[in-house]
C-alpha positions as CSV (number, residue, x, y, z in Angstrom):
1,M,98.0,-162.2,142.8
2,T,101.3,-161.1,143.8
3,P,103.5,-162.1,146.6
4,Q,103.2,-158.2,147.9
5,W,99.6,-158.4,147.7
6,K,99.2,-161.7,149.7
7,A,101.5,-159.9,152.3
8,R,99.3,-156.9,152.4
9,V,96.1,-159.4,153.2
10,S,98.0,-161.0,155.9
11,A,98.8,-158.0,157.6
12,A,95.6,-156.7,157.2
13,L,94.3,-159.8,159.0
14,E,97.0,-159.4,161.8
15,Q,96.2,-155.3,162.3
16,R,92.7,-156.6,162.3
17,R,93.7,-159.5,165.2
18,V,91.5,-162.0,163.1
19,N,92.6,-165.3,161.2
20,E,91.9,-166.8,157.7
21,Q,88.3,-168.2,159.0
22,W,87.3,-164.5,159.9
23,L,88.2,-163.7,156.2
24,A,86.3,-166.9,154.8
25,D,83.4,-165.8,156.6
26,Q,83.2,-162.4,155.4
27,I,83.9,-163.5,152.0
28,T,80.7,-166.1,152.3
29,A,79.0,-163.2,153.4
30,H,80.0,-160.8,150.9
31,L,79.1,-162.8,148.1
32,R,76.1,-164.5,149.4
33,L,77.6,-167.9,149.2
34,K,74.9,-170.8,150.1
35,R,77.6,-172.7,152.1
36,P,80.1,-171.2,154.3
37,M,83.9,-171.3,152.9
38,K,85.9,-173.3,154.7
39,R,89.7,-171.6,156.4
40,W,91.3,-173.8,154.1
41,T,90.2,-172.2,150.9
42,V,91.8,-168.5,152.1
43,D,94.6,-170.3,153.6
44,K,95.7,-172.1,150.2
45,L,94.6,-169.0,148.3
46,L,97.4,-166.8,150.1
47,R,100.0,-169.4,150.1
48,E,99.6,-171.6,146.8
49,Q,97.6,-170.0,144.3
50,D,98.6,-167.3,141.7
51,T,95.3,-166.4,140.7
52,S,91.5,-166.1,142.3
53,S,88.0,-164.8,141.6
54,L,87.9,-163.9,145.3
55,V,90.6,-161.0,144.9
56,D,87.9,-158.6,144.1
57,A,86.0,-159.6,147.2
58,I,89.2,-159.6,149.8
59,C,90.1,-156.3,148.8
60,E,86.7,-154.8,149.5
61,I,86.4,-156.5,152.5
62,L,90.0,-155.4,153.8
63,D,90.0,-152.0,152.1
64,L,93.0,-153.0,149.9
65,D,94.0,-151.9,146.4
66,P,94.2,-154.9,144.0
67,P,97.3,-156.6,143.2
68,M,98.9,-154.5,140.0
69,E,100.6,-157.1,138.3
70,A,99.5,-157.6,134.7
71,T,98.7,-161.2,133.5
72,P,100.7,-161.7,130.4
73,D,99.4,-162.9,127.1
74,I,99.8,-166.7,126.3
75,P,102.2,-166.5,123.2
76,D,101.3,-168.6,120.1
77,E,103.7,-171.7,119.4
78,I,106.1,-169.4,117.3
79,G,106.0,-167.0,120.4
80,K,107.1,-169.7,122.7
81,Q,109.5,-170.9,120.3
82,L,111.2,-167.5,120.2
83,L,111.0,-166.9,124.0
84,T,112.9,-170.1,124.7
85,I,115.5,-169.4,121.8
86,V,115.9,-165.6,123.5
87,R,115.9,-167.2,127.1
88,E,118.7,-169.6,126.1
89,M,121.0,-167.0,124.3
90,P,124.1,-165.2,126.0
91,R,123.2,-161.9,127.5
92,D,125.4,-160.1,124.8
93,Q,123.2,-162.0,121.8
94,Q,119.9,-160.8,123.5
95,L,121.4,-157.0,123.4
96,A,122.3,-157.5,119.6
97,W,119.2,-159.2,118.7
98,I,117.3,-155.8,120.6
99,S,119.6,-153.7,118.7
100,L,118.7,-155.2,115.4
101,L,115.1,-155.5,115.9
102,T,114.8,-152.0,117.2
103,K,116.5,-150.4,114.4
104,R,114.3,-152.5,111.7
105,S,111.1,-151.1,113.4
106,G,112.5,-147.4,114.2
């Protein structure tokens, strides 16, 4: 969930003049949950979490587009090492490596 999407959810709630408990109740009904969802579940989702299985339901309830941030692949150990090395390089070295690698693959 992007910060922009979370802001759109909050704005949609404000526009309807409802709160997180209203949304929790709507999610409960939408998903036909056996137990009512608590307000803090929605509050935590909007303030602390980066992902949630409730996004689709929230989008449908509030008529919002889904967050449009791709989930990056989790690199293997070699990929993690490479990312660490590249992130710690000075900018000019990063650019030099990009130039070198694109010449080899092009």
